[in-house]
DRENTORKOL-3810 file (N, C-alpha, C; in nm, 4 decimals):
REM DRENTORKOL-3810
@n.u->-0.1134; n.v->1.1070; n.w->0.7527; ca.u->-0.1682; ca.v->0.9860; ca.w->0.8165; c.u->-0.2213; c.v->0.9104; c.w->0.6953
@n.u->-0.1917; n.v->0.8168; n.w->0.7339; ca.u->-0.2607; ca.v->0.6440; ca.w->0.6097; c.u->-0.3683; c.v->0.6746; c.w->0.6379
@n.u->-0.5023; n.v->0.6192; n.w->0.5184; ca.u->-0.6376; ca.v->0.6320; ca.w->0.5817; c.u->-0.6447; c.v->0.4769; c.w->0.5247
@n.u->-0.6511; n.v->0.3529; n.w->0.5901; ca.u->-0.6972; ca.v->0.2433; ca.w->0.5613; c.u->-0.7996; c.v->0.1932; c.w->0.4749
@n.u->-0.8124; n.v->0.1197; n.w->0.3939; ca.u->-0.9524; ca.v->0.0656; ca.w->0.3442; c.u->-0.9330; c.v->-0.1058; c.w->0.3155
@n.u->-1.0539; n.v->-0.1574; n.w->0.3285; ca.u->-1.0334; ca.v->-0.3131; ca.w->0.3333; c.u->-1.1284; c.v->-0.3219; c.w->0.2433
@n.u->-1.0743; n.v->-0.4468; n.w->0.1326; ca.u->-1.1825; ca.v->-0.5224; ca.w->0.0286; c.u->-1.2088; c.v->-0.6336; c.w->0.0702
@n.u->-1.3355; n.v->-0.6186; n.w->0.1310; ca.u->-1.3722; ca.v->-0.8010; ca.w->0.1528; c.u->-1.3408; c.v->-0.8692; c.w->0.0472
@n.u->-1.3886; n.v->-0.8340; n.w->-0.0966; ca.u->-1.4254; ca.v->-0.9337; ca.w->-0.1917; c.u->-1.2815; c.v->-0.9723; c.w->-0.2582
@n.u->-1.1769; n.v->-0.8984; n.w->-0.2031; ca.u->-1.0315; ca.v->-0.9356; ca.w->-0.2543; c.u->-1.0134; c.v->-1.0923; c.w->-0.2483
@n.u->-1.0356; n.v->-1.1199; n.w->-0.1144; ca.u->-0.9927; ca.v->-1.2901; ca.w->-0.0975; c.u->-0.8083; c.v->-1.2579; c.w->-0.0654
@n.u->-0.8030; n.v->-1.1367; n.w->0.0073; ca.u->-0.6672; ca.v->-1.1044; ca.w->0.0713; c.u->-0.7110; c.v->-1.0884; c.w->0.2211
@n.u->-0.6291; n.v->-1.1748; n.w->0.3065; ca.u->-0.6556; ca.v->-1.1347; ca.w->0.4300; c.u->-0.6828; c.v->-0.9999; c.w->0.4815
@n.u->-0.7656; n.v->-0.9086; n.w->0.5776; ca.u->-0.7659; ca.v->-0.8156; ca.w->0.5889; c.u->-0.6529; c.v->-0.7574; c.w->0.6484
@n.u->-0.5759; n.v->-0.8385; n.w->0.7570; ca.u->-0.4375; ca.v->-0.7962; ca.w->0.8219; c.u->-0.3348; c.v->-0.7716; c.w->0.6977
@n.u->-0.3392; n.v->-0.8638; n.w->0.6033; ca.u->-0.2540; ca.v->-0.8281; ca.w->0.5319; c.u->-0.2753; c.v->-0.7181; c.w->0.4060
@n.u->-0.4190; n.v->-0.7135; n.w->0.3831; ca.u->-0.4297; ca.v->-0.5618; ca.w->0.3294; c.u->-0.3707; c.v->-0.4529; c.w->0.3944
@n.u->-0.3748; n.v->-0.4512; n.w->0.5217; ca.u->-0.3401; ca.v->-0.3051; ca.w->0.6124; c.u->-0.1704; c.v->-0.3098; c.w->0.5678
@n.u->-0.1452; n.v->-0.4760; n.w->0.5758; ca.u->0.0581; ca.v->-0.4043; ca.w->0.5337; c.u->0.1033; c.v->-0.3768; c.w->0.4284
@n.u->-0.0081; n.v->-0.4437; n.w->0.3032; ca.u->-0.0082; ca.v->-0.4272; ca.w->0.2174; c.u->-0.0105; c.v->-0.2447; c.w->0.2103
@n.u->-0.1158; n.v->-0.1697; n.w->0.2040; ca.u->-0.0935; ca.v->-0.0830; ca.w->0.2376; c.u->0.0031; c.v->0.0740; c.w->0.2807
@n.u->0.0595; n.v->-0.0470; n.w->0.4087; ca.u->0.1326; ca.v->0.0491; ca.w->0.4714; c.u->0.2793; c.v->0.0564; c.w->0.4185
@n.u->0.3169; n.v->-0.0709; n.w->0.3502; ca.u->0.3975; ca.v->-0.0986; ca.w->0.2533; c.u->0.3990; c.v->0.0148; c.w->0.1243
@n.u->0.3093; n.v->-0.0355; n.w->0.0642; ca.u->0.2812; ca.v->0.0703; ca.w->-0.0746; c.u->0.3305; c.v->0.2552; c.w->0.0171
@n.u->0.2496; n.v->0.2908; n.w->0.0800; ca.u->0.2929; ca.v->0.4574; ca.w->0.1645; c.u->0.4064; c.v->0.4415; c.w->0.2003
@n.u->0.4923; n.v->0.3250; n.w->0.2182; ca.u->0.6372; ca.v->0.3791; ca.w->0.2480; c.u->0.7016; c.v->0.3810; c.w->0.1197
@n.u->0.7023; n.v->0.3111; n.w->0.0351; ca.u->0.7640; ca.v->0.3170; ca.w->-0.1154; c.u->0.7410; c.v->0.4326; c.w->-0.1883
@n.u->0.5997; n.v->0.4696; n.w->-0.1792; ca.u->0.5307; ca.v->0.6170; ca.w->-0.2426; c.u->0.6248; c.v->0.7173; c.w->-0.1671
@n.u->0.6797; n.v->0.7262; n.w->-0.0562; ca.u->0.6462; ca.v->0.8517; ca.w->0.0326; c.u->0.5641; c.v->0.9012; c.w->0.1288
@n.u->0.4726; n.v->0.8190; n.w->0.1045; ca.u->0.3761; ca.v->0.9128; ca.w->0.2066; c.u->0.3411; c.v->0.8935; c.w->0.3450
@n.u->0.4075; n.v->0.7640; n.w->0.3726; ca.u->0.4688; ca.v->0.7540; ca.w->0.5240; c.u->0.6269; c.v->0.7695; c.w->0.5273
@n.u->0.6929; n.v->0.8515; n.w->0.6254; ca.u->0.7784; ca.v->0.8934; ca.w->0.6912; c.u->0.8801; c.v->0.8312; c.w->0.7687
@n.u->0.9688; n.v->0.7941; n.w->0.8439; ca.u->1.0478; ca.v->0.7631; ca.w->0.9097; c.u->0.9794; c.v->0.8207; c.w->1.0413
@n.u->0.9183; n.v->0.8039; n.w->1.1660; ca.u->0.8920; ca.v->0.8935; ca.w->1.2583; c.u->0.7361; c.v->0.9250; c.w->1.2917
@n.u->0.6316; n.v->0.8736; n.w->1.1301; ca.u->0.5181; ca.v->0.8909; ca.w->1.1035; c.u->0.4315; c.v->0.7773; c.w->1.2112
@n.u->0.3343; n.v->0.8655; n.w->1.2978; ca.u->0.2630; ca.v->0.7590; ca.w->1.3323; c.u->0.1629; c.v->0.6839; c.w->1.2532
@n.u->0.1255; n.v->0.5930; n.w->1.2955; ca.u->0.0020; ca.v->0.4831; ca.w->1.2066; c.u->-0.1005; c.v->0.4993; c.w->1.3192
@n.u->-0.2290; n.v->0.5321; n.w->1.2532; ca.u->-0.3615; ca.v->0.5376; ca.w->1.3448; c.u->-0.3711; c.v->0.4310; c.w->1.4120
@n.u->-0.4597; n.v->0.4907; n.w->1.5039; ca.u->-0.4685; ca.v->0.3778; ca.w->1.6529; c.u->-0.5412; c.v->0.2475; c.w->1.6151
@n.u->-0.4813; n.v->0.1432; n.w->1.6736; ca.u->-0.6072; ca.v->0.0316; ca.w->1.6763; c.u->-0.7325; c.v->0.0533; c.w->1.6672
@n.u->-0.7704; n.v->0.1079; n.w->1.7646; ca.u->-0.9153; ca.v->0.1688; ca.w->1.8209; c.u->-0.8895; c.v->0.2152; c.w->1.7313
@n.u->-0.9178; n.v->0.3220; n.w->1.5992; ca.u->-0.9114; ca.v->0.3634; ca.w->1.5418; c.u->-0.9200; c.v->0.2741; c.w->1.3940
@n.u->-0.8681; n.v->0.2354; n.w->1.3774; ca.u->-0.8715; ca.v->0.1225; ca.w->1.2536; c.u->-0.9598; c.v->0.0709; c.w->1.2802
@n.u->-0.9271; n.v->-0.0341; n.w->1.3549; ca.u->-1.1242; ca.v->-0.1434; ca.w->1.3626; c.u->-1.2037; c.v->-0.0802; c.w->1.3783
@n.u->-1.2271; n.v->0.0519; n.w->1.4693; ca.u->-1.4136; ca.v->0.1064; ca.w->1.4304; c.u->-1.4287; c.v->0.1774; c.w->1.2703
@n.u->-1.3019; n.v->0.2192; n.w->1.2103; ca.u->-1.3644; ca.v->0.3015; ca.w->1.0515; c.u->-1.3743; c.v->0.1627; c.w->0.9905
@n.u->-1.3575; n.v->0.0722; n.w->0.9824; ca.u->-1.3065; ca.v->-0.0711; ca.w->0.9240; c.u->-1.3800; c.v->-0.1297; c.w->0.9056
@n.u->-1.4900; n.v->-0.1329; n.w->1.0959; ca.u->-1.5305; ca.v->-0.2804; ca.w->1.1485; c.u->-1.5076; c.v->-0.3457; c.w->1.1060
@n.u->-1.3830; n.v->-0.4069; n.w->1.1890; ca.u->-1.2726; ca.v->-0.4907; ca.w->1.1969; c.u->-1.2739; c.v->-0.5219; c.w->1.3028
@n.u->-1.1822; n.v->-0.6961; n.w->1.3517; ca.u->-1.1632; ca.v->-0.6710; ca.w->1.4845; c.u->-1.0322; c.v->-0.6328; c.w->1.4946
@n.u->-0.9713; n.v->-0.5567; n.w->1.6779; ca.u->-0.8643; ca.v->-0.5243; ca.w->1.6716; c.u->-0.7721; c.v->-0.5999; c.w->1.6956
@n.u->-0.7729; n.v->-0.7311; n.w->1.6934; ca.u->-0.6858; ca.v->-0.8472; ca.w->1.6760; c.u->-0.6265; c.v->-0.8352; c.w->1.5540
@n.u->-0.7088; n.v->-0.8323; n.w->1.4377; ca.u->-0.6732; ca.v->-0.7814; ca.w->1.2956; c.u->-0.5587; c.v->-0.6982; c.w->1.2498
@n.u->-0.5931; n.v->-0.5850; n.w->1.3548; ca.u->-0.5224; ca.v->-0.4560; ca.w->1.3131; c.u->-0.4095; c.v->-0.4943; c.w->1.4246
@n.u->-0.4049; n.v->-0.5627; n.w->1.5033; ca.u->-0.2779; ca.v->-0.5656; ca.w->1.5944; c.u->-0.1941; c.v->-0.6802; c.w->1.4876
@n.u->-0.2401; n.v->-0.7832; n.w->1.4595; ca.u->-0.2046; ca.v->-0.8452; ca.w->1.4044; c.u->-0.0787; c.v->-0.8165; c.w->1.2839
@n.u->-0.1714; n.v->-0.7051; n.w->1.2138; ca.u->-0.0593; ca.v->-0.6156; ca.w->1.0858; c.u->0.0550; c.v->-0.5425; c.w->1.1625
@n.u->-0.0067; n.v->-0.4783; n.w->1.2368; ca.u->0.1113; ca.v->-0.3959; ca.w->1.3487; c.u->0.2350; c.v->-0.4427; c.w->1.3762
@n.u->0.1971; n.v->-0.5780; n.w->1.4260; ca.u->0.3065; ca.v->-0.6915; ca.w->1.4816; c.u->0.3550; c.v->-0.7088; c.w->1.3485
@n.u->0.3093; n.v->-0.8189; n.w->1.2862; ca.u->0.3664; ca.v->-0.8085; ca.w->1.1558; c.u->0.5111; c.v->-0.6930; c.w->1.1143
@n.u->0.4481; n.v->-0.5748; n.w->1.1002; ca.u->0.5411; ca.v->-0.4629; ca.w->1.0432; c.u->0.6655; c.v->-0.4385; c.w->1.1267
@n.u->0.6207; n.v->-0.4429; n.w->1.2664; ca.u->0.7460; ca.v->-0.4529; ca.w->1.3905; c.u->0.8036; c.v->-0.5769; c.w->1.3525
@n.u->0.7861; n.v->-0.6882; n.w->1.3049; ca.u->0.9018; ca.v->-0.8092; ca.w->1.2697; c.u->0.9287; c.v->-0.7702; c.w->1.1526
@n.u->0.9461; n.v->-0.6959; n.w->1.0441; ca.u->0.9837; ca.v->-0.6513; ca.w->0.9674; c.u->1.0346; c.v->-0.5315; c.w->0.9767
@n.u->1.0770; n.v->-0.4927; n.w->1.1189; ca.u->1.1816; ca.v->-0.3322; ca.w->1.1113; c.u->1.0680; c.v->-0.1894; c.w->1.0312
@n.u->0.9665; n.v->-0.1835; n.w->0.9527; ca.u->0.9265; ca.v->-0.1223; ca.w->0.9625; c.u->0.8362; c.v->0.0118; c.w->1.0413
@n.u->0.8285; n.v->-0.0909; n.w->1.1444; ca.u->0.7544; ca.v->-0.0065; ca.w->1.2817; c.u->0.8016; c.v->-0.0578; c.w->1.4314
@n.u->0.7590; n.v->0.0349; n.w->1.5029; ca.u->0.7557; ca.v->0.0300; ca.w->1.6768; c.u->0.6509; c.v->0.0648; c.w->1.7491
@n.u->0.6242; n.v->-0.0028; n.w->1.8135; ca.u->0.4863; ca.v->0.0263; ca.w->1.9457; c.u->0.5732; c.v->0.0835; c.w->2.0483
@n.u->0.5062; n.v->0.2194; n.w->2.1076; ca.u->0.5667; ca.v->0.3070; ca.w->2.2093; c.u->0.4812; c.v->0.2564; c.w->2.2746
@n.u->0.4516; n.v->0.1490; n.w->2.3830; ca.u->0.3148; ca.v->0.1609; ca.w->2.4819; c.u->0.2611; c.v->0.3104; c.w->2.5294
@n.u->0.1656; n.v->0.2956; n.w->2.5024; ca.u->0.0821; ca.v->0.4181; ca.w->2.5611; c.u->0.0563; c.v->0.5858; c.w->2.4984
@n.u->0.1521; n.v->0.5171; n.w->2.3579; ca.u->0.1771; ca.v->0.6399; ca.w->2.2749; c.u->0.1217; c.v->0.6190; c.w->2.1372
@n.u->0.1709; n.v->0.4637; n.w->2.1173; ca.u->0.1223; ca.v->0.4645; ca.w->1.9367; c.u->0.2151; c.v->0.3959; c.w->1.8946
@n.u->0.1930; n.v->0.3439; n.w->1.7546; ca.u->0.2735; ca.v->0.2890; ca.w->1.6525; c.u->0.3662; c.v->0.3515; c.w->1.5820
@n.u->0.4615; n.v->0.3806; n.w->1.5553; ca.u->0.5454; ca.v->0.4453; ca.w->1.4314; c.u->0.5892; c.v->0.3751; c.w->1.3297
@n.u->0.6313; n.v->0.4611; n.w->1.2245; ca.u->0.7115; ca.v->0.4141; ca.w->1.1534; c.u->0.8104; c.v->0.4237; c.w->1.1769
@n.u->0.9557; n.v->0.3243; n.w->1.1740; ca.u->1.1123; ca.v->0.3131; ca.w->1.2123; c.u->1.1848; c.v->0.2872; c.w->1.0697
@n.u->1.1263; n.v->0.3173; n.w->0.9581; ca.u->1.1840; ca.v->0.3434; ca.w->0.8508; c.u->1.1235; c.v->0.3167; c.w->0.7065
@n.u->1.1841; n.v->0.3750; n.w->0.6160; ca.u->1.1084; ca.v->0.3828; ca.w->0.4658; c.u->1.1366; c.v->0.3286; c.w->0.3895
@n.u->1.0924; n.v->0.2825; n.w->0.2707; ca.u->1.0992; ca.v->0.2003; ca.w->0.1529; c.u->1.1442; c.v->0.2280; c.w->0.0502
@n.u->1.1404; n.v->0.4350; n.w->0.1052; ca.u->1.1447; ca.v->0.4782; ca.w->-0.0327; c.u->1.3102; c.v->0.4813; c.w->-0.1250
@n.u->1.3324; n.v->0.4245; n.w->-0.2805; ca.u->1.4395; ca.v->0.4369; ca.w->-0.2811; c.u->1.4925; c.v->0.5146; c.w->-0.3994
@n.u->1.4368; n.v->0.5686; n.w->-0.4347; ca.u->1.4423; ca.v->0.6721; ca.w->-0.5226; c.u->1.3501; c.v->0.7824; c.w->-0.4782
@n.u->1.3851; n.v->0.9088; n.w->-0.5675; ca.u->1.3099; ca.v->1.0346; ca.w->-0.5424; c.u->1.1442; c.v->1.0376; c.w->-0.5572
@n.u->1.0911; n.v->1.0928; n.w->-0.4472; ca.u->0.9359; ca.v->1.1391; ca.w->-0.5011; c.u->0.9350; c.v->1.1692; c.w->-0.6309
@n.u->1.0057; n.v->1.2844; n.w->-0.6805; ca.u->0.9847; ca.v->1.3395; ca.w->-0.8167; c.u->0.9805; c.v->1.2210; c.w->-0.8970
@n.u->1.0591; n.v->1.1333; n.w->-0.9053; ca.u->1.0442; ca.v->1.0074; ca.w->-1.0235; c.u->0.9000; c.v->0.9383; c.w->-1.0238
@n.u->0.8895; n.v->0.9194; n.w->-0.8722; ca.u->0.7206; ca.v->0.8660; ca.w->-0.8731; c.u->0.6501; c.v->0.9326; c.w->-0.9247
@n.u->0.6135; n.v->1.0937; n.w->-0.9109; ca.u->0.5543; ca.v->1.1270; ca.w->-0.9364; c.u->0.5538; c.v->1.1612; c.w->-1.0943
@n.u->0.6574; n.v->1.1433; n.w->-1.1511; ca.u->0.6729; ca.v->1.1872; ca.w->-1.2906; c.u->0.5935; c.v->1.0063; c.w->-1.3466
@n.u->0.6315; n.v->0.9363; n.w->-1.3189; ca.u->0.6172; ca.v->0.8136; ca.w->-1.3355; c.u->0.4451; c.v->0.7875; c.w->-1.3019
@n.u->0.4030; n.v->0.8132; n.w->-1.2697; ca.u->0.2400; ca.v->0.8118; ca.w->-1.1532; c.u->0.1451; c.v->0.9431; c.w->-1.2675
@n.u->0.2601; n.v->1.0167; n.w->-1.3253; ca.u->0.1887; ca.v->1.1079; ca.w->-1.4435; c.u->0.1451; c.v->1.0300; c.w->-1.5599
@n.u->0.2920; n.v->0.9988; n.w->-1.5799; ca.u->0.2937; ca.v->0.8952; ca.w->-1.7254; c.u->0.1411; c.v->0.7681; c.w->-1.7192
@n.u->0.1752; n.v->0.7008; n.w->-1.5969; ca.u->0.0994; ca.v->0.5808; ca.w->-1.5904; c.u->-0.0428; c.v->0.6420; c.w->-1.6338
@n.u->-0.1012; n.v->0.7243; n.w->-1.5283; ca.u->-0.2187; ca.v->0.8357; ca.w->-1.5347; c.u->-0.2798; c.v->0.8465; c.w->-1.6802
@n.u->-0.1848; n.v->0.8869; n.w->-1.7497; ca.u->-0.2294; ca.v->0.8943; ca.w->-1.8950; c.u->-0.2642; c.v->0.7924; c.w->-1.9601
@n.u->-0.1543; n.v->0.7045; n.w->-1.9576; ca.u->-0.1814; ca.v->0.5757; ca.w->-2.0271; c.u->-0.3435; c.v->0.4983; c.w->-1.9813
@n.u->-0.3484; n.v->0.5578; n.w->-1.8759; ca.u->-0.4885; ca.v->0.4690; ca.w->-1.8100; c.u->-0.6144; c.v->0.5539; c.w->-1.8607
@n.u->-0.5678; n.v->0.7092; n.w->-1.8701; ca.u->-0.7183; ca.v->0.7816; ca.w->-1.9634; c.u->-0.6806; c.v->0.7423; c.w->-2.1333
@n.u->-0.5772; n.v->0.7090; n.w->-2.1498; ca.u->-0.6114; ca.v->0.7117; ca.w->-2.3613; c.u->-0.6489; c.v->0.5521; c.w->-2.3465
@n.u->-0.6313; n.v->0.4703; n.w->-2.2198; ca.u->-0.6624; ca.v->0.3127; ca.w->-2.2322; c.u->-0.8049; c.v->0.3543; c.w->-2.2387
@n.u->-0.8945; n.v->0.4830; n.w->-2.1467; ca.u->-1.0415; ca.v->0.4350; ca.w->-2.1133; c.u->-1.0832; c.v->0.5000; c.w->-2.2556
@n.u->-1.0979; n.v->0.6138; n.w->-2.3407; ca.u->-1.0835; ca.v->0.6487; ca.w->-2.4245; c.u->-1.0470; c.v->0.6092; c.w->-2.5611
@n.u->-1.0273; n.v->0.4782; n.w->-2.5326; ca.u->-1.0175; ca.v->0.3645; ca.w->-2.6505; c.u->-1.0910; c.v->0.2429; c.w->-2.6151
@n.u->-1.1559; n.v->0.2480; n.w->-2.4754; ca.u->-1.2914; ca.v->0.2425; ca.w->-2.5001; c.u->-1.3085; c.v->0.0667; c.w->-2.3799
@n.u->-1.1708; n.v->0.0634; n.w->-2.3210; ca.u->-1.1388; ca.v->-0.0443; ca.w->-2.2747; c.u->-1.2292; c.v->-0.0318; c.w->-2.1268
@n.u->-1.2759; n.v->-0.1189; n.w->-2.0613; ca.u->-1.3332; ca.v->-0.0822; ca.w->-1.9372; c.u->-1.2265; c.v->-0.1460; c.w->-1.8185
@n.u->-1.2423; n.v->-0.1181; n.w->-1.7107; ca.u->-1.1358; ca.v->-0.1002; ca.w->-1.5896; c.u->-1.0458; c.v->-0.2816; c.w->-1.5897
@n.u->-1.1456; n.v->-0.3409; n.w->-1.5735; ca.u->-1.1381; ca.v->-0.5265; ca.w->-1.6191; c.u->-1.0176; c.v->-0.5426; c.w->-1.7126
@n.u->-1.0421; n.v->-0.4833; n.w->-1.8467; ca.u->-0.9134; ca.v->-0.5064; ca.w->-1.9489; c.u->-0.8145; c.v->-0.4087; c.w->-1.9380
@n.u->-0.8301; n.v->-0.3305; n.w->-1.8797; ca.u->-0.7239; ca.v->-0.2227; ca.w->-1.8348; c.u->-0.6499; c.v->-0.3067; c.w->-1.7735
@n.u->-0.6512; n.v->-0.3788; n.w->-1.5957; ca.u->-0.5900; ca.v->-0.4467; ca.w->-1.5347; c.u->-0.5451; c.v->-0.5556; c.w->-1.5971
@n.u->-0.6326; n.v->-0.6011; n.w->-1.6613; ca.u->-0.5475; ca.v->-0.7015; ca.w->-1.7270; c.u->-0.4238; c.v->-0.7079; c.w->-1.7820
@n.u->-0.4688; n.v->-0.5861; n.w->-1.8703; ca.u->-0.2916; ca.v->-0.5317; ca.w->-1.9955; c.u->-0.2093; c.v->-0.5244; c.w->-1.8527
@n.u->-0.2355; n.v->-0.4543; n.w->-1.7418; ca.u->-0.1252; ca.v->-0.3762; ca.w->-1.7070; c.u->-0.0540; c.v->-0.4744; c.w->-1.6472
@n.u->-0.1438; n.v->-0.5818; n.w->-1.5404; ca.u->-0.0725; ca.v->-0.7080; ca.w->-1.4725; c.u->0.0028; c.v->-0.8269; c.w->-1.5601
@n.u->-0.0375; n.v->-0.8372; n.w->-1.6847; ca.u->0.0368; ca.v->-0.9297; ca.w->-1.7888; c.u->0.1604; c.v->-0.8000; c.w->-1.8382
@n.u->0.1538; n.v->-0.7174; n.w->-1.8638; ca.u->0.2489; ca.v->-0.6461; ca.w->-1.8910; c.u->0.3639; c.v->-0.6121; c.w->-1.7973
@n.u->0.3236; n.v->-0.5819; n.w->-1.6842; ca.u->0.3939; ca.v->-0.6206; ca.w->-1.5335; c.u->0.4413; c.v->-0.7460; c.w->-1.5317
@n.u->0.4026; n.v->-0.8359; n.w->-1.5413; ca.u->0.4917; ca.v->-1.0170; ca.w->-1.5088; c.u->0.6009; c.v->-1.0125; c.w->-1.5972
@n.u->0.4873; n.v->-0.9705; n.w->-1.7347; ca.u->0.6083; ca.v->-0.9791; ca.w->-1.8545; c.u->0.7599; c.v->-0.8753; c.w->-1.7939
@n.u->0.7804; n.v->-0.7918; n.w->-1.8105; ca.u->0.8346; ca.v->-0.6867; ca.w->-1.7372; c.u->0.9376; c.v->-0.7771; c.w->-1.6575
@n.u->0.8767; n.v->-0.8125; n.w->-1.5340; ca.u->0.9078; ca.v->-0.8663; ca.w->-1.4186; c.u->1.0570; c.v->-1.0404; c.w->-1.5070
@n.u->0.9471; n.v->-1.0932; n.w->-1.5905; ca.u->1.0386; ca.v->-1.1432; ca.w->-1.5897; c.u->1.1583; c.v->-1.1219; c.w->-1.7041
@n.u->1.1453; n.v->-1.0356; n.w->-1.7854; ca.u->1.2551; ca.v->-0.9946; ca.w->-1.8714; c.u->1.3621; c.v->-0.9393; c.w->-1.8015
@n.u->1.3310; n.v->-0.8815; n.w->-1.6426; ca.u->1.4265; ca.v->-0.8532; ca.w->-1.5816; c.u->1.4995; c.v->-0.9822; c.w->-1.5376
@n.u->1.4603; n.v->-1.0856; n.w->-1.4710; ca.u->1.5167; ca.v->-1.2005; ca.w->-1.4336; c.u->1.5777; c.v->-1.2629; c.w->-1.5532
@n.u->1.6103; n.v->-1.2740; n.w->-1.6871; ca.u->1.6656; ca.v->-1.3124; ca.w->-1.7468; c.u->1.8230; c.v->-1.2405; c.w->-1.7773
END
C-alpha cells in the first residue's frame, strides 16, 4: 500500500501532491490494478490534512480512470500506468542512483544535483520533441 507524504513548502497543493504520488507509484509498478488506496480517514489523520483534500485527490483519480470508489469498502486502483517492465525501471533506477552517488562524491550538494538533473531532463524532452 502507498504511504503518502505532503511537503507544505513545495508550493504544490496537497491534493495535487497526493495525485502525483499515486501516478508515480502506478508508473513504477508499486501500485497495480486492484490495489486498495489508504482510506480517506487514514490519510487525513497521518498527514494532518482535511479529509476533503484527500477526497478531492481521490475524485480526480476517479475522473482520470485510475481509481474507483466502492462505497463502504474503499478506493481501488483500476488501471496502471506502467508502460515497460519493472526490470527496466530497476536497471535505470540503479544507474541513476550510481550517478547521484558520483555527483555527491564530486562535492555537489542536493540542490546542485537537482538543478543539473532538471536541466538535463528538460533538455532531453526538448530534443525528443524535435
